[in-house]
N, C-alpha and C positions, 0 to 999 in steps of 0.2 A: 783447320785448326786455329782455333781461338788464342791469341796471344795478348799479353797486357806490358806495356811500357810506360815508364815514368817519362814525363814531358816538363821540362824546365821552361816557363814562359818568362820573358823580360818584355820592357818597353824600353826602346833607346831615347834619346834626346829629340829626335825628328819626328818621333811619333810612331814610329814602326814597331809592330809586335814581332819577337825573336821568339824561336821556339828550337830547344834541342834535345835530343835522347841520350842520355848520358852511357846507357847500355850498347848504342850503335856509334862508334868511332865514326866523326864526319857526319852524322844525321843530323841537320839543322835546316831551317828554312826561315823566313820573313814575310810579313806582310802588314798592311794597312789597317787591314780588320781582324778581330778577333775570330771569327766565322772563317774566313777564307784561311787564315792560318793553322785551324785546326784540320781543314782540309787538305791543305798543302803539306802538313806534317804526316798526317796518313799518308798520303803519297809518298812522302820521303822515307818513310819506316818502310813500305813495302819495297822501293828500289834498293833500299840498303840490306834488307834480307834476302832478295834475290842475289846479291854480289856476296854476301858473308861467305867466309871461306870455312868458319867453323860455328857448332852451334852454339847459339848466344844464352847465356845467361842472365837475368836481370838479378841486380842487388834489391835488398830490401830497402824502400825507400823510408828514411828516418825523419828526414825534413831538410829545410835549409837555415842556413844561421847568417846573420850580415856579421860583419867584423870591421871596426875603423882601427887605420895605421896612421900614425903621424909620418907625412913625408915632407 
């Protein structure tokens, strides 16, 4: 069965790419290259699905907003 998941990708100050899957709690990984990151997040998704205790339903992806707050 083919399933699709939204993946959020960020880059930290040290240059690492970080990927997380909002629909799968704790499903994230990091890498130095974007190509390797995509391979790793696919592996992470498969592992998360193996241990999922209930059926996972993805929310509809709308977008990402950036917000600034005064600290």
